[in-house]
N, C-alpha and C positions, 0 to 999 in steps of 0.2 A: 631458528626460521619463525616468522612470525605468523600470529595466528591468522586462521580465516576468518573473518567475518563472519556471522553466524545472521542472517537475513532472514525475514517471515514476509510470505507475499500474503499480503491481507486480504481476503474477497471481502468487499464492501459494496455488498447486496445479500439479503435475505429472502427475495422473491422466488417462491416454488419454483415460479417459470423462470427464473433470473438466464440472463444471457453469462452472466460472469463466468463460470465454470471452462467456459471457453479458453475466454484471455487468460485465465489463471491458470489454467494447466500450462496452456503454451507458454508464459513466461519465467513459470516454475521450469519447464524444462529448459530453456535457454540458460536461465540461472545453475542449474542442477550440470550442464556441459562445462562450466567453465572450473577451472582449478583453482579460483582464488576467493570461494567463498561456497557457502552453507547455504544450503536454499529449503526452507519447509514451508509448508502452507498453513495456514491461519485461519478458520473458516468461522465468520461471524455467526454461520447458525449453530456453531458448538460452544458459544456463550452469549446464551440469552441474559442479557444485560434488561436492567428497567431501564425506564427512562429515567437520565438522572436526578436524583432524588435527596444528594448527601447534603452536608449543611455547608460543604465548602469542595473546594477542589482539593485531590490529597494532596498538593503541593503545602496546604494550608492545615486540614484535618485528615485523620486516617477515613477511608471509607469503611463505612459499617455493613453494608450489604456484601455476601458473600460471594455473590457472583461477580460483582465489581473487586473486588478482592483479587479475585482467581484470574479476571482481565487484567488488573495490572499485572501479576504474578506473570501472568504469559506474555507481553508486550516487554516486559522487564529484562527478558532471557535474549532478547537480541539486539544487535548491532547496526542494525539498519532495516529498511521496510521497503518493500513496493506492493505498493495500493493498486487494487482493482477498483476502477474508478467510474463507476456509472455514470451517467447525465442524466439527472431528473429534474426537469425544470430549470434547466442553466444552472445548479448547484449539484451538490454529491447526496448521496442518498443520507434519508435521515438515519437510518440506523449507523451508517460509518461517522455521521456528525455524533451521533451518542455517545459512540466507540471512542471517539477521539476526545470526549469531555471524561468521560469516566477514569481517566488514567492524565497524568500531569508530569510528574517527575520523571516514569519509564522514559518516556520520549524524549523529555530533553538531551540535547546536545549530540542527536544522532539523525543522520540523513535518511530524507526516503527520494523514490522516485516514483513513477507510477506506469499503469497501461490503461490509457483512459478510452471511453468508447461511446458513441453518438451518434447521431448524425453530423454532427459537426467533431468529431473526434474525442469528442468529453472535454474538449478544451477549456470550455466556461466552467466548468466543475473541476477540472484540474486547478484552475488560478482561485477559485475557493478552496481546494484544501492546500494551496501554496499559503493563504493568507493565516488560514487554521495554523497551517505545521510553524509559521514563524510565531506566533503567539505563543505555541507549546515550546518555543526555543528547539526546535528542529532546523535541520539544512537539507532546505530542498536541491535538488541536482536541477542542470538547466535543463538537459533533456529528457526525453520522456516517450513514450510508445503512444502513440495516438492512431485509432481505426475509426476513421469516418465517411463520410461521402459514400462513396462508389465498393468498396472495401467492405464497410460496415454493412450496406446493405446485399451485400455478395455472400454475408456468413450470418447475416441474422436469419433468426426463424419467420420472422416479420418478412424477407426476402429470399434471395436464392436459398438460403440453409447450407452453404457448401463448406467445408471443413476449412479451419482456418489456414493449413497449409495452402489453400488456393491462393491466397494473399499473404504469406511468408515472405517472399522476395521483397515485398514494400515495407516489410517490419523490420524484417533484422539488421537495416543499417540503423535506423535507431535503436534499436533496442542493445545493440552491443553499446553502441554510444553511452546510451544512459545508465546500462550496469558497470561500463567502466568508471564513470563519475561515482556512482553509487561507491563503490569496492574504494576508489580515492578516497571518498571522501570518509568510510566507514573506519579504514585505516588510520586516518589523520585525525578523527574523534577519539578512537580508540587511545591513539599514543597520546593527546592530549590528558586524557582522562588519567590514564597511567602514569603520567609526568608530574599529577596532583598530589599522588600518592607519595 
């Protein structure tokens, strides 16, 4: 039997008042309910990375900062990723961009999907993330989960502050498709890398 892909759910915000925990816990629950992957939460709060200050990407020179090296070791353990994407001013958070920049070789030839949120469903931030992912030689799924519009305002603390389960029926179809695609790509890239050995 093939190994199950190990998937990291990466929480892409570190603000004390962040909303990210709700979608992160929800998508983690969806991933863990499946029998074709293993999922763990990776919180950027647990990785106090400096702003990128290395001489070059770790594709060209080993990182010197111990936190950067620890981050690279953390993300390197996984076969794929689910990013929890907050949209700040039409892009990803600064802390997520910095975390992506702190690693290179560990991301390569691995797939990712996302659960994105904001008034426009985090769609603009996710498009930026996809462009960054391509440069890091990652594979983006076509599908993703978007929490936007009335759904976002229903569960946002600045809106209705309802439980995410109140809008779950609207999220489940896209979550299933996104996770199906993530597993397919994870297995495909794992097999391709194994064939190179």
